[in-house]
N, C-alpha and C positions, 0 to 999 in steps of 0.2 A: 539494550539499548540503556547507554548511559547517560543520567544526569549532571550535566556539571551546577554546582551553588557555586556562586560569588560569596566570598569570603569579605566580610565589611569591613570599611575602613577601619580598623580602632585605632583611636588616638588618647592620649593620654595626658592629664590636667597637671602640669608645672608652674606654682606660685615661683613669685618673685622675694626672692630674698632678700629685704630693702636693705641688710646689714652688709651684705657683701655686696651690693650694687653701687653703683657710679653712671650719674647722668652727667656729665659734663660738655662745656661750649667754649669755645675761643675766638674773641673777636679783637679785629684791630682796632688802637686807641693813640689820636692825634696822629695816626699816619705814621707812627715810628715805631710804637709796641703795640704787644697783643696783650690783652687780658683777659686771664679763664677766671672759669667759675662753674660752680654743681649745682644740683638739685640733690637737698637731700632726701625729702620725702617720694619715692617712689613703690606704686605698687603696680601692679598686672598679675595677670596670666600668660601661659602660652596653651594651646590646648594641640597637639602633634602626633603622628604617626609616632612611634615609637624608637623610631631610626630618624624623627627630625625632616624625611625627603618632604619637597616641595611637590606638589605647588598644595599642601594639604596642611598647613601651617596657619592659626591663627595667633596671629598676637593684637591680646588687646591691655593698655597701658596709662594709668594716672601716673600725674607729677601735681604735685603740689605747689601752684606758682608762687607761693610766699615762702616754699623753702631753698628760697636762690641765698646761695652763699660765693662771695667776691672776697672775702678775705675782707671786708673793706665796708663798714657799715652805713658809712653816710651814701654811699654809692648801690647799697644794697637798697635799702633806702626806696634812693630814687627809682631802682628798679622796678620796685613792686607799687610805685605811684602809677598813676595815669599817663605819664611821658611814656610807659614803658609797658610794663605787664596789666598793669590796672587791675590788681587781685581784689580789691572787693566785687567788682564785676565780674572778672574772669578766673576764678580762684583757682583753675585747675588749665594743666596742659593734658594734653591726650592724642593718642596714636592707637587708632584701629586698622589691623591688617585688611587689604583685600586680596592677597594672593603674592606668594613667593615663586620665585624660579631658582631651580638648581644654577651652578655657574658652573663650567669645566674645570676653575680651578680648585672645587671644593664647598667655595664659599656659595652664600644664598644670594637672592635681591629679594626682601621683604619691600616691597610696593604696599602701602597704606594711605591713610587721613590722617593729617598731622595738624590736630586744633588748636591756636595759639591766641589768644587775645581775639576770643570769638569768630575768628577766621581759620577756617578749613581749606586745606591744598595737598594734593597726593605731592608723596615724597617716595623714595626709594633709598632702601638703607641697605647699605653693603654688611654684611654679617658673616661674619668667620669662626665657626665651630672652635671650642678654647678647650674642651675635655670634658669627660664624663665618669665620674664612680660612686663606692657609697660614702657616706660620712659615716665619723666616730658613733655616730649613736642608728646607725642600719639606715638610715635615709640614702635615696638618689638626690644626686645633685648631676644636673647639666652649667656647664659654662662657654657663655657667647661673648665677643665683641663684636661691635659695629659701627658703622661710621658714617657721614652725610655729608651734607653744604647746604644750608637754605639761605635766600636773601629773606631777612627781618622784614622789608617792605611789603613784601609778598602776607604779610602778616597784620600790616598794620604800624609797623611799630619801626615809626618814622625819627622819632625825638632827634634833633642834631644840632650844633653848633657851628659855623663857619668858624674857621681860623684866619687867623691872619694872613698866613703865607697862603690862605685859598683851598684850603684840605677841609676835613671834617673831622669834629671829635671822634664820631664811632663810626665805625666801619660796615658796611653794608652785609658784608657775607658773613652768615656764624657757621664755624666746622663744631659738630655734634660728634662727641664719643663716647661710646659707651659701655659700659661694662658691665655683663648681668650675669649673676647665679640667678639658677632653675633650682626647685625643690620640686622632686614629683607629689603630688597631694593626694 
């Protein structure tokens, strides 16, 4: 009689390399142009099987809200204020995954809780593997890109001004684009 033993679900912890990662956003301005920005301070971990297979991927990311950069200091100060991110009261933006789902095209859907301005909503990130290899110092790295669109009003970011033409100063939909490089811990 043979006894089968289940192989434990072995996972590896990867740390986000903040120097080689970017969290960027784009939003319509005055209904005629798009303003882009980024967050400079991104930290977190990904715990996953060696082959990054769904559904066993755990993502935990924290972004310093005050690290926002749109290349215009006056706008950045306004975005840090109580009109938008209110970084004094809500210093971080966080994402914690709940589950992941493999897609037929090789992408992953990583579903989790995004917390901005003290409000938590479930979102889906469409994640694309970008490659994996050794760095010159013997470490192992993996790259991924991700995209999603959120409605800023869902997170209590409702400040706006009505234009003479009837439009709004700041669009509602925020396109988020992420490029992350992970280092095996």
